[in-house]
C-alpha positions, 0 to 999 in steps of 0.5 A: 808429155804426161796426160790425164790418161796416162796417170789414170794408166798407171793408177793414179784416180779420178779424185786426185787428178781432179786436185790436181786440177785444182792445184796446175802448179803442182801437175805441172811440176809432177808432169815434169818430173814424170817426163823425166823419169823411168816409168818405173818411178812414177808411182813411187815419185807421184805417192810420196809428191801427193803425200807432201803437197797434199797430206793423202794417206791411203 
């Protein structure tokens, strides 16, 4: 199971984690995807998924 701490460990900001808490379905989809993916694809997938879902740009 992917936890909030694991997301922090791969570089997801607290603001983003708080935003995901506001959208539990998206968070659940991300956790499901992460649990199926090799670690090296996590950041790439999170980045593009968040851009798609929330329109977040750095």
